[in-house]
C-alpha positions, 0 to 999 in steps of 0.5 A: 204861649198862645197868640191872640188877635186884636183885630181893630186897632187905631192910632191917634192920627186916624181920628178927626179932632175938629170941633167937639170931636176928640181922639182917644183920651189918656187915662186918668184915675184908672178911667178915660180922661173924658166925661161922657157923653163925648164924640169920636170919629175916624177920618175918612179912609182910616182903616183898622190895624190888626196886631197879635199878642202873646199871653199865657192866658186868654185875658187882656189885663190892666197891669197885673199880667207881665206876660202880655207882649206883642207877637209882631211889631206894631207901628202907631203914629210913626213909632214902631214897637218891636216884638216883645213890647209889653201891652196893658189895657187902660179903660173901656168906653162904650156907646149905646149901640154896643161898640166898646173901645179900649185904650191901651199902653205899650212899653210902660207899666200901668200906674192908673194915669197913663198916656194911651198909645192906641185904641182897640175896638170890638167891631170896626169903626167906619170912617166919617161916622161919629160915635157917641160914647156914653159910658166910661169904666175903670177896668180895675182888676177885671180883665177882658177876654181877647175874644171880645175884640173879634167881630166874626161877621166883619169881612164876610164877602158877599157877591154883588153887582160890583163883585165881592164886597164885605157885608159890613160895607153894603148899604141900602140900594146896593145890588146883590146876586141872588140864586133865584132872582139875579141881582136884587136891591138891598131894601134894609141893612142893619147890625147888632152887637150882642154877647157871644155866649149861650144861645147867641154864641156864633157858629163857624163853618170851616173852609170847604164846608158847604162850599165856603171859600173861607171860614164863615161865621153866622148866627145860630138861627141863620139858615144855610142852603143844603143841596144835592143827594143828601138833601133829597135823601133825608127830606125828598127835596133836592134843596132845603134850609137848615139853621146853622145850629142844627149842623154843628158837629164839633169838627168843621161846624162849631159853636164858637163862644166869644166876648161880643159878636156883631151880626150884620143883616141885609134884607130884600123885597123877598127872602133870598138865597145869596152867597157869603164866602161862596157859600149859599145862605139866606138873607135876613128873614123877618118871619117867626120872631126874628124882628123881635131880635132887633132893637126898637129903632131897627124894628121900627125902620123895618116896619116902615119899609115893609108895613105889611109885616104888621099884619100877622097873616102877611109873614113872607115865604121862605126861599126854600122849605125848612128842614127839621132838627133830626134832618140836620143831625143826619146831614151834620154827620156827613159834612 
């Protein structure tokens, strides 16, 4: 049977329970035994555990699927659950920013009021950061796609003054290596979680494609640097930028729909070419309608840092010329 990954799993000992903070609640009445809003926070230094589940379908069920079992042993709070242990989802809680957390039970039937064994999330939680959960829902008979637990951008390695760093760990003030201007300081960093379907479904470049040292997943409109003879042949320039969606070929560049995807952005004084998993690609560009894709608070923050963007005639310059869709089609076939 197929194997699926729960990428961000946390145990009770990972959570800070001082003051009004709580650990993942148990299940009561088929929902989390807590009244929103409630706050949860990881202890500093706590890290997610990854585990895998064998299932005969791609859906994580509450109690009706007897085929959901651990593919690898999982240790939570000192208790080891062996291969073959059954696993069920209990409830879903969520924040206003889009983080979703799922209580789950190992080894027992789900009767609607279970002691929760662990907590899985759709994106990584940051130690020391408080998360306010404002929604508490009964899963009922509506299963969750395993793809909802994959955060495609987390773990992307960016070249910085400190060496390779995960993109989600970068903050304002960090210095990132750029192709044109050496080390540049991050002026703004943000992220947004969206449903990874339709036009927002992410695009993955396989290892070896465009120099990727590991699979790289980006937003459909994220631009990739194309360099060399092929670029010169199709457009007359030795380098150009093409949106990822223009390079999809169904082989080593694919659109990968998922439940949720978190896109992480980093922005500099100028539009820059940086290295992500050793692949040259762009930094966040606020021209066109990109700023409209940010939430209200993020857009306000960017405009406070770069007030000149309020002027329609102050659109920043791209680091390279941008190719057209037919040029992307030609290049995609050669990748």
